[in-house]
Each structure stands twice: as C-alpha cells, then as structure tokens.
C-alpha positions as semicolon CSV with decimal commas, in nm:
position;residue;x (nm);y (nm);z (nm)
1;M;12,106;-7,305;-2,615
2;K;11,884;-6,998;-2,657
3;T;11,889;-6,944;-2,277
4;V;12,270;-6,953;-2,280
5;D;12,272;-6,700;-2,567
6;I;12,047;-6,463;-2,372
7;V;12,257;-6,486;-2,057
8;E;12,574;-6,433;-2,260
9;L;12,432;-6,114;-2,408
10;L;12,322;-5,979;-2,069
11;L;12,643;-6,083;-1,896
12;T;12,856;-5,929;-2,171
13;A;12,668;-5,598;-2,142
14;E;12,699;-5,593;-1,762
15;L;13,072;-5,668;-1,767
16;Y;13,142;-5,425;-2,051
17;N;12,978;-5,150;-1,847
18;R;13,187;-5,238;-1,541
19;Y;13,528;-5,282;-1,704
20;E;13,593;-4,942;-1,858
21;N;13,932;-5,048;-1,996
22;L;13,757;-5,277;-2,246
23;N;13,664;-5,133;-2,586
24;E;13,468;-5,216;-2,902
25;D;13,727;-5,469;-3,018
26;D;13,652;-5,676;-2,706
27;L;13,290;-5,723;-2,805
28;P;13,204;-6,018;-3,034
29;K;13,105;-5,900;-3,380
30;K;12,740;-6,004;-3,345
31;I;12,698;-5,817;-3,015
32;R;12,894;-5,517;-3,142
33;K;12,653;-5,483;-3,433
34;L;12,356;-5,476;-3,194
35;F;12,483;-5,169;-3,012
36;W;12,675;-4,978;-3,279
37;N;12,570;-4,613;-3,284
38;H;12,596;-4,503;-3,647
39;G;12,562;-4,133;-3,566
40;E;12,841;-4,141;-3,309
41;G;13,053;-4,390;-3,502
42;R;13,113;-4,592;-3,185
43;I;12,947;-4,789;-2,906
44;Q;12,824;-4,580;-2,616
45;R;12,832;-4,688;-2,256
46;P;12,633;-4,805;-2,074
47;L;12,508;-5,089;-2,288
48;V;12,136;-5,130;-2,224
49;V;11,981;-5,460;-2,333
50;T;11,613;-5,464;-2,425
51;L;11,376;-5,741;-2,527
52;D;11,416;-5,615;-2,884
53;H;11,793;-5,667;-2,861
54;I;11,736;-6,020;-2,735
55;K;11,501;-6,096;-3,024
56;D;11,750;-5,957;-3,278
57;Y;12,031;-6,157;-3,116
58;T;11,855;-6,492;-3,083
59;G;11,584;-6,464;-3,348
60;E;11,316;-6,540;-3,090
61;D;11,119;-6,372;-2,813
62;G;11,308;-6,434;-2,490
63;S;11,058;-6,307;-2,236
64;E;10,940;-6,652;-2,127
65;V;11,296;-6,777;-2,087
66;L;11,390;-6,475;-1,878
67;K;11,113;-6,549;-1,628
68;E;11,290;-6,872;-1,536
69;L;11,614;-6,695;-1,442
70;P;11,590;-6,539;-1,092
71;F;11,909;-6,329;-1,137
72;I;11,763;-6,131;-1,429
73;D;11,524;-5,838;-1,402
74;I;11,286;-5,722;-1,678
75;N;11,146;-5,370;-1,673
76;R;10,789;-5,417;-1,794
77;F;10,755;-5,052;-1,897
78;N;11,053;-5,015;-2,131
79;G;11,156;-5,378;-2,189
80;Q;11,504;-5,327;-2,044
81;C;11,671;-5,641;-1,906
82;R;11,971;-5,673;-1,677
83;I;12,153;-5,914;-1,449
84;T;12,079;-5,817;-1,088
85;V;12,324;-6,049;-0,912
86;L;12,649;-6,070;-1,108
87;D;12,803;-6,352;-0,906
88;V;12,499;-6,574;-0,960
89;G;12,494;-6,492;-1,332
90;T;12,868;-6,563;-1,357
91;K;12,831;-6,906;-1,196
92;W;12,522;-6,994;-1,400
93;Y;12,694;-6,916;-1,728
94;L;13,009;-7,107;-1,631
95;K;12,795;-7,411;-1,549
96;N;12,610;-7,396;-1,883
97;A;12,885;-7,284;-2,124
98;D;13,224;-7,442;-2,185
99;K;13,569;-7,284;-2,189
100;D;13,586;-7,270;-2,570
101;R;13,267;-7,068;-2,586
102;I;13,394;-6,822;-2,327
103;E;13,711;-6,769;-2,532
104;T;13,503;-6,656;-2,831
105;N;13,402;-6,352;-2,624
106;P;13,692;-6,134;-2,496
107;V;13,466;-5,952;-2,248
108;L;13,376;-6,281;-2,081
109;A;13,733;-6,412;-2,108
110;Y;13,860;-6,099;-1,931
111;H;13,615;-6,161;-1,646
112;Y;13,676;-6,536;-1,619
113;E;14,055;-6,536;-1,670
114;N;14,129;-6,547;-1,297
115;Y;13,802;-6,709;-1,197
116;D;13,791;-7,056;-1,041
117;S;14,105;-7,179;-1,226
118;I;13,921;-7,264;-1,548
119;G;14,219;-7,173;-1,769
120;V;14,056;-6,909;-1,986
121;S;14,289;-6,665;-2,167
122;Y;14,179;-6,310;-2,247
123;T;14,475;-6,272;-2,486
124;R;14,368;-6,576;-2,687
125;A;14,009;-6,455;-2,697
126;R;14,116;-6,109;-2,816
127;E;14,331;-6,261;-3,092
128;R;14,037;-6,469;-3,215
129;N;13,791;-6,180;-3,212
130;L;13,738;-5,976;-3,528
131;P;13,823;-5,605;-3,495
132;K;13,562;-5,332;-3,540
133;E;13,724;-5,235;-3,872
134;S;13,584;-5,558;-4,017
135;D;13,228;-5,429;-3,966
136;K;13,061;-5,239;-4,246
137;E;12,885;-5,034;-3,977
138;W;13,221;-4,896;-3,861
139;L;13,320;-4,801;-4,215
140;S;12,978;-4,656;-4,296
141;A;12,985;-4,434;-3,986
142;L;13,336;-4,314;-4,067
143;I;13,241;-4,232;-4,426
144;S;12,929;-4,044;-4,308
145;K;13,149;-3,823;-4,091
146;L;13,387;-3,759;-4,378
147;E;13,097;-3,664;-4,606
148;E;13,003;-3,383;-4,369
149;D;13,319;-3,201;-4,475
150;E;13,320;-3,074;-4,835
151;E;13,689;-3,144;-4,894
152;S;13,664;-3,497;-4,752
153;S;13,349;-3,556;-4,954
154;D;13,539;-3,463;-5,269
155;M;13,808;-3,717;-5,174
156;L;13,551;-3,995;-5,151
157;K;13,435;-3,929;-5,507
158;L;13,779;-4,030;-5,632
159;V;13,781;-4,382;-5,487
160;K;13,579;-4,697;-5,424
161;V;13,571;-4,794;-5,057
162;M;13,479;-5,153;-4,967
163;S;13,416;-5,312;-4,629
164;P;13,567;-5,660;-4,570
165;E;13,210;-5,784;-4,520
166;D;13,117;-5,677;-4,873
167;I;13,411;-5,848;-5,043
168;R;13,319;-6,190;-5,181
169;V;13,661;-6,312;-5,293
170;T;13,886;-6,489;-5,042
171;F;14,212;-6,680;-5,067
172;N;14,003;-6,996;-5,095
173;D;13,885;-6,866;-5,434
174;I;14,220;-6,785;-5,594
175;V;14,540;-6,974;-5,667
176;L;14,871;-6,813;-5,575
177;S;15,229;-6,932;-5,598
178;T;15,434;-7,021;-5,289
179;E;15,629;-6,696;-5,324
180;Q;15,312;-6,490;-5,342
181;M;15,160;-6,659;-5,036
182;E;15,482;-6,608;-4,839
183;E;15,460;-6,234;-4,901
184;I;15,092;-6,231;-4,803
185;N;15,182;-6,406;-4,477
186;K;15,457;-6,151;-4,408
187;I;15,208;-5,867;-4,446
188;E;14,962;-6,036;-4,210
189;V;15,235;-6,079;-3,948
190;A;15,345;-5,715;-3,992
191;I;14,992;-5,585;-3,934
192;R;14,955;-5,794;-3,619
193;N;15,289;-5,666;-3,488
194;R;15,277;-5,298;-3,582
195;E;15,363;-5,181;-3,231
196;Y;15,672;-5,403;-3,217
197;L;15,788;-5,284;-3,560
198;R;15,738;-4,925;-3,450
199;D;15,936;-4,984;-3,131
200;I;16,237;-5,121;-3,322
201;G;16,213;-4,848;-3,587
202;L;16,134;-5,073;-3,884
203;Y;15,903;-4,864;-4,101
204;D;15,980;-4,964;-4,461
205;I;15,716;-5,234;-4,473
206;G;15,385;-5,267;-4,651
207;K;15,441;-5,124;-5,000
208;L;15,384;-5,386;-5,268
209;L;15,391;-5,364;-5,645
210;F;15,184;-5,620;-5,837
211;I;15,287;-5,665;-6,200
212;G;15,141;-5,889;-6,469
213;P;14,893;-5,910;-6,759
214;P;14,521;-5,839;-6,710
215;G;14,320;-6,122;-6,556
216;T;14,608;-6,280;-6,360
217;G;14,469;-6,203;-6,013
218;K;14,618;-5,870;-5,905
219;T;14,288;-5,707;-5,807
220;S;14,145;-6,032;-5,668
221;T;14,450;-6,073;-5,444
222;A;14,417;-5,719;-5,307
223;R;14,050;-5,781;-5,230
224;A;14,121;-6,120;-5,073
225;L;14,378;-5,949;-4,852
226;S;14,110;-5,710;-4,728
227;S;13,891;-6,006;-4,643
228;K;14,177;-6,193;-4,473
229;L;14,309;-5,896;-4,272
230;Y;13,958;-5,765;-4,185
231;I;14,038;-5,411;-4,294
232;P;13,865;-5,191;-4,556
233;L;13,987;-5,163;-4,912
234;V;14,028;-4,825;-5,084
235;E;14,046;-4,880;-5,460
236;V;14,153;-4,612;-5,706
237;K;14,236;-4,621;-6,076
238;L;14,492;-4,355;-6,155
239;S;14,328;-4,292;-6,492
240;M;14,012;-4,186;-6,305
241;I;14,185;-3,918;-6,098
242;T;14,388;-3,773;-6,384
243;S;14,230;-3,439;-6,467
244;Q;14,227;-3,249;-6,794
245;Y;14,356;-2,967;-6,578
246;L;14,708;-3,093;-6,521
247;G;14,758;-2,919;-6,187
248;E;14,446;-3,089;-6,049
249;T;14,597;-3,437;-6,095
250;S;14,861;-3,368;-5,829
251;K;14,592;-3,245;-5,589
252;N;14,383;-3,555;-5,652
253;I;14,679;-3,781;-5,574
254;E;14,735;-3,599;-5,244
255;R;14,363;-3,628;-5,162
256;V;14,359;-4,004;-5,219
257;F;14,655;-4,067;-4,990
258;E;14,512;-3,835;-4,724
259;L;14,181;-4,022;-4,741
260;A;14,358;-4,356;-4,692
261;K;14,518;-4,221;-4,374
262;R;14,178;-4,108;-4,247
263;L;14,030;-4,452;-4,316
264;S;14,319;-4,630;-4,143
265;P;14,365;-4,917;-4,097
266;C;14,302;-4,998;-4,462
267;I;14,449;-5,121;-4,788
268;L;14,509;-4,854;-5,052
269;F;14,499;-5,033;-5,387
270;I;14,620;-4,819;-5,677
271;D;14,536;-4,976;-6,011
272;E;14,673;-4,861;-6,348
273;F;14,978;-4,738;-6,159
274;D;15,169;-4,678;-6,481
275;Y;14,912;-4,415;-6,585
276;V;15,090;-4,153;-6,375
277;A;15,417;-4,317;-6,267
278;K;15,551;-4,334;-6,623
279;T;15,913;-4,273;-6,708
280;R;15,975;-3,900;-6,708
281;T;16,113;-3,747;-7,026
282;S;16,273;-3,411;-7,087
283;D;16,001;-3,289;-7,324
284;E;15,709;-3,355;-7,090
285;H;15,490;-3,077;-6,959
286;A;15,604;-2,951;-6,617
287;A;15,265;-3,038;-6,465
288;V;15,303;-3,402;-6,576
289;K;15,642;-3,425;-6,408
290;R;15,491;-3,261;-6,101
291;A;15,218;-3,527;-6,088
292;V;15,479;-3,804;-6,096
293;N;15,681;-3,633;-5,823
294;T;15,368;-3,584;-5,614
295;L;15,286;-3,955;-5,643
296;L;15,638;-4,060;-5,546
297;K;15,642;-3,821;-5,250
298;A;15,301;-3,946;-5,133
299;I;15,430;-4,304;-5,141
300;D;15,735;-4,198;-4,937
301;E;15,516;-4,030;-4,674
302;I;15,285;-4,324;-4,602
303;N;15,362;-4,656;-4,440
304;L;15,194;-4,951;-4,276
305;V;15,365;-4,925;-3,938
306;E;15,290;-4,559;-3,861
307;D;14,979;-4,492;-4,069
308;G;14,814;-4,833;-4,076
309;V;14,791;-4,820;-4,457
310;L;14,900;-5,115;-4,668
311;L;14,985;-4,976;-5,013
312;I;14,944;-5,200;-5,315
313;A;15,005;-5,066;-5,664
314;A;14,926;-5,270;-5,973
315;T;15,024;-5,237;-6,337
316;N;14,984;-5,436;-6,657
317;H;15,275;-5,246;-6,810
318;P;15,575;-5,252;-6,572
319;H;15,814;-5,150;-6,852
320;L;15,651;-4,806;-6,853
321;L;15,728;-4,731;-6,489
322;D;15,979;-4,468;-6,385
323;Q;16,280;-4,628;-6,214
324;A;16,220;-4,405;-5,912
325;A;15,877;-4,566;-5,875
326;W;16,026;-4,916;-5,861
327;R;16,251;-4,814;-5,570
328;R;15,954;-4,708;-5,356
329;F;15,833;-5,066;-5,303
330;D;15,973;-5,315;-5,057
331;N;15,862;-5,608;-5,271
332;I;15,754;-5,677;-5,627
333;L;15,508;-5,960;-5,683
334;E;15,478;-6,094;-6,036
335;F;15,144;-6,230;-6,159
336;P;15,236;-6,418;-6,477
337;V;15,005;-6,601;-6,715
338;P;14,958;-6,934;-6,531
339;N;15,154;-7,240;-6,640
340;F;15,002;-7,587;-6,681
341;E;15,009;-7,673;-6,309
342;L;14,859;-7,341;-6,202
343;R;14,591;-7,367;-6,472
344;K;14,499;-7,709;-6,341
345;K;14,472;-7,578;-5,982
346;I;14,263;-7,280;-6,095
347;L;14,028;-7,511;-6,285
348;E;13,994;-7,733;-5,978
349;K;13,882;-7,428;-5,778
350;I;13,636;-7,308;-6,042
351;L;13,487;-7,652;-6,102
352;S;13,476;-7,764;-5,738
353;K;13,096;-7,718;-5,722
354;V;13,015;-7,799;-6,085
355;K;12,879;-8,144;-6,166
356;G;12,983;-8,323;-6,482
357;E;13,234;-8,545;-6,658
358;F;13,551;-8,371;-6,772
359;N;13,927;-8,419;-6,771
360;L;14,109;-8,133;-6,597
361;E;14,448;-8,224;-6,742
362;T;14,313;-8,212;-7,095
363;V;14,140;-7,880;-7,028
364;A;14,460;-7,738;-6,877
365;E;14,658;-7,852;-7,183
366;K;14,412;-7,694;-7,426
367;T;14,412;-7,357;-7,248
368;E;14,777;-7,264;-7,271
369;G;14,813;-6,885;-7,262
370;F;14,482;-6,839;-7,079
371;T;14,476;-6,630;-6,762
372;G;14,270;-6,710;-6,452
373;A;14,001;-6,470;-6,572
374;D;13,998;-6,644;-6,912
375;L;13,952;-6,983;-6,745
376;R;13,660;-6,853;-6,542
377;L;13,507;-6,723;-6,863
378;V;13,548;-7,068;-7,022
379;I;13,361;-7,240;-6,739
380;R;13,097;-6,966;-6,738
381;E;13,032;-7,025;-7,108
382;A;13,023;-7,404;-7,061
383;V;12,774;-7,379;-6,773
384;L;12,545;-7,133;-6,953
385;S;12,554;-7,340;-7,271
386;S;12,461;-7,647;-7,070
387;L;12,173;-7,462;-6,901
388;L;12,040;-7,359;-7,242
389;Q;12,015;-7,730;-7,318
390;G;11,826;-7,788;-6,992
391;K;12,123;-7,954;-6,820
392;K;12,282;-7,878;-6,484
393;E;12,591;-8,083;-6,557
394;I;12,869;-8,010;-6,804
395;T;13,069;-8,239;-7,029
396;Q;13,417;-8,231;-7,173
397;K;13,260;-8,130;-7,504
398;D;13,085;-7,833;-7,340
399;I;13,417;-7,712;-7,201
400;E;13,606;-7,762;-7,527
401;N;13,342;-7,570;-7,721
402;A;13,368;-7,292;-7,464
403;I;13,749;-7,289;-7,499
404;E;13,718;-7,226;-7,873
405;E;13,458;-6,953;-7,815
406;V;13,680;-6,775;-7,563
407;R;13,988;-6,818;-7,783
408;K;13,807;-6,631;-8,063
409;R;13,733;-6,346;-7,822
410;L;14,096;-6,334;-7,711
411;M;14,211;-6,311;-8,073
412;L;13,971;-6,021;-8,132
413;R;14,094;-5,851;-7,813
414;G;14,454;-5,895;-7,917
415;G;14,382;-5,723;-8,245
416;D;14,236;-5,409;-8,084
C-alpha cells in the first residue's frame, strides 16, 4: 500500500501541474497540507515532490520503493522525484488502485474520468473532498496577512477565530430537536448551492437567532456547524466590544462585520446579542441608539449568498431585544431547557463511553430543570468522585450524589 501512496502523490503532483484549471480545492487535504505555502497563503505551481515530502506523506523512507518503479526518476542531488512517463504511471496506478480510491482524489478523478471507461466521476470526487477553508493552514495564512495591516490587526483583537480542525464538538456530541436539525440541514444545502441562490436572486438566507437559557447548546451548535460545514468560526461577545467611549462601540461593530467578510466563507457567531440590540428608549444616550442602529445596518448589509458569511446571533434574554432586531433574522431557533426525553438522549451521549451500572430513566427523572451543560457537570462530578475512590466505573449512587451536588450549585447561582 505504501507504493500506491507514493505513486498517488507523484501522479497527483504531475497532473496538478498539467491541468491549470484545477485549484487547491481539487487536492486531497493531506496532499494540500504538504505543499501549502504559508507566506503566500496558497499552493504554488509547479508542485515539486521530494523524498522529504514522501516521508511526511507515508511516514517512511520511500527511496527503496522508488527504485523498483521504472517510470519514476529521483534526482540524487536534491531528492526531487517525478513521473517520467505519464501514460505508464497512469496505467500502473489504475491497476493497483480501485475506483473508490481514485474518487477520493479530485485531481486523479479529473484525469481518469474519460479514461478506459472505468466510470470515475470528477464531480463526485470534488463533492467528497474537503475545501481548503477546512485547513487551519489556510486560516492561519489569511490571519497573518490581515495582521500586517494595523486596522485589520485591531479587528482581530475583537474576536476569537477558530479553524474547523480545532473545533472538538460535532453534531455527534450534542442533541438537537427535529426542528433544529431541519434548519441546520437547510443551511448546509444553502451553502452548497450559493451560486444557484445568487442566480435566482434569493439573498435573505443565513441569518439565525438562537434563543434560550445558558447551557442549552447555543454555542455548541454554532461550533458544530463550523465543523460540519468545514468553514472557520468567528466568535464575538458583544459585551467585549462595547467601549467606555460610546462612539467606539459603533466602530467596533463595523470592524467585526468587515472582518467576517474578509475571512469568508465563515460563520460569524455573535453571543450576548442583547447587550447591544436592546429595546431603544427615548431617554437613551444618542451614542447608544447609534450603536443599535449600526448593528442593525451591519446585519442588513451581510448575507450568506453574496458574502459567504453565515450569521448566528445568540441571546439568553430574548425579551430584551429590540423588535427591529427580531425582523433581521430569517429564522429563530429556540434552545429550551430539555424535557425528559431530551435529557435522556443527552445522558446517553455523555455516558456512551463511561462504564458502570446506572438507570438513565431514573437519572433523567431526577434532573428535571437541568440543562445539557448541567447534565455534563453531573457526570463530570460522578466520574471524578469515582476516580478519587480508585474506580473507573460509576454507579447509580455516584450519579445521584453528583445530582445533589450540582443542584446546590444551581441554587447558589440562582440566588446571585
């Protein structure tokens, strides 16, 4: 298999150099990472494969393997390797790799699509391949360029930017309702069909408002979306960009939205949305009203179809929002305190890798009013308590003790 890996790398490089209409998104993620030029923020042609590349790609020295392949040349002075007879290399790879493997590499699929009637589809391969925006190298290079400009550098200080590769939470880790998942699926379809939506003039898509108490999954869902859609996440808490100098708050809001456009495609997740978008009153300072108006205008002037920015705002206090803010969103997703069935599903997720004897239905019944975050805290306490006793399994008693401990904390929190 290592020989096939080496030939795939060399063949991919040779074909990528020949077919100039192919781009970074046609390269498999692992190969793209080998050749990503951080300084340039892109992959430069021609791709030149060296013995070092082969070792990084396969984890082993490939020099001995290469000697057995007559259609590959190794430059002994600089370690550069290349396919010398493309037709021979093409036939060798086809003989040693199956159709499914070819369709995991769009560069190869493009080359083989009309070759010897093997039924390979470039379109299918491209759909399966992860885009360059999913790579932290792409995001890191883009941020480095932005940091060279003082104004852009100031923008970056206002937000937390996360690559999909650095986000641990996925939709396998959280429990959502059918309605919530339907909306998530709509967003995924919209992102995949941006050009079509642009062609038919449908732009009012991709502005979501998440409402619900703390710990019900609003932030986790936004992060899981980044992981699912393979695009970066730009997180900002409105309380963090509100300045003591009232006029500066409006500027900060404009900077955040401008940054999201520069990092496109991305998700702009605005937490504590009510901090600025509060109901306007007649006795407010003019600068406060201006900040609200600036926020509403910024929301109007950004959209998923044209700008590639999915906007998600979240609030724990929806009753505080200005009515004009509500109208800016094409859908409102509620994140309520989970009911019995949802609590049971959340507990199943959390406890899926935990050994022990416990009754999920009983635990779900005893945790009425607990959020998903509270339930995770319960299991955390039960596991740590068990470890203190030298056990790596938990019991029903461990969980029930943890429930009481967490309930005390919740009562203290409620009294603050």
